Each structure stands twice: as structure tokens, then as C-alpha cells.
N, C-alpha and C positions, 0 to 999 in steps of 0.2 A: 550317566552323566554328559556319556558324548549325545545322547538322544536330545538332551538339554540343550546342550550348545547347539545343533542341527536346529532346533527349532527355534532357539533365539534369533539363528542366522536368518532363518526363512521371513521371521517374523522383521526383521531389517530389510532385508529385501523389499518387502513388501512395502513397508514405510517407505522407504525410498523409490519406489514405483509411485505410489499415492503420492508422495512430493514431489515428483516430474510432474503428472499429472496437474494435481495444483498451480505448480510455477506455470505454467502453460495458459491454465483457465485463467489468472489472472490479471492477464493482459487483456481479458474480455469485460473484467469489472472495472468500475468506473465510478467514483467519489465525487464530487462536486464541494464547493467550500465558496464562500462571499466571504468580503470584506466592503466598505463602507455601506452597510446596509443594503447589499446587494449591487450593489452600483458597479460593481467588480466581481465575475464568477471565475475559477478557475478549477478542470475536470483532468481530474490525475487517474491512470489506472492502477489496477493492483501491483504494477510493476516498477512504480513509481516514478514514472514518465509524464509530463504534462501533456493532456491533449488537446486542450484548450483553453482558451482565455476568452471572455465577453469584457465588453465594455461598455456600461451606458452611454451612450451618444450626449445625455444630459452632463457628464463629467468630463466630456472631451473641453479644454479651456488653456488655451497655451500659458496665461497668469498662473495655473493653477498645476503645471506640470509635475514638478514633484511632489506634490500633496497627489495626484494621480500613479506615480511609480511606485511609491510609498504604498496605495492602498492593491497596487497587483504584487508585488512584491508578499504584502500579508498575504491573498487569497491565495498566492502561489504555493505558501510555508504551509496554512492550513489545508491545502488538497493535499502535498505528500505525507504530511504529518499524518493524514487519516488514512491514506494510500497505505501506508507504513503499517499502521494499526492495523488497517482491514488483510494485507499479507501476513503480519503475523497471528491475526486470529484463527487466519484458512489454514494454516501451519499447524496451528495447536489441534485441530483437529486430526489432524493426522497423526500428531506424534503424544495424542493424549495417551496417556498409560505405560508409553515409553520410554519416553525422556523423563528424566526428573525434571520438577516445575524449574523454573531460572531458567535451565540449559538453554544454550543460544547455539544454534550452528553459523556460522558463518557466513557471508552473503544471505542469510536469510531474512 
């Protein structure tokens, strides 16, 4: 049984190292989402940080300020949602077969 426990500990240590590697790589992976038919684009990285927001000059109109703000919020929220899904998928690749389905590690 001791050999089994040591093997399990080695597997967990390997998984932790791989998870750290994936976390550092997530900063370089980006997703871009849009709102308003592409008038607003938001790009986030796998660490769920907004990298950029692009606004089509045609939608910049002071009379429609609230609409523009709503579109920016929508694009940013979509980008953050996609970034979270991306991070979850990348971590799932590392933990596949080791952690039970649905098991979440806080902060991941």
C-alpha cells in the first residue's frame, strides 16, 4: 500500500507542476468577443484580464453614449466568460483522470 501512496503523491506533484505551467501559459492565450454586430470587440487572456477594447468609430456618438457603454459591457462580459471557459478547459487537460468530474480547485 505504501508504494501505491508514493505513486499517488508523485502523480499529484506532477499534476501540480503541469497546472503551474498551464497557468503561466494562460496569460499568452487570448479570446476576442464582440457585441453590436462587431462594433465593439473585447479581448481577454486566459487569466481573465481584459487586454484590449476596440470601438468602431461609426458608433461613437454622444447622443448614444448609454448604448455604447452597454455594448462595451456586453463585449467585456462575453470575453471574460470565454476566458474563464478557456482556462477551465486547459486545466481539465491536466487534471483529466486524476480528479473526479465536477471537482473544482479554488482559484482555478
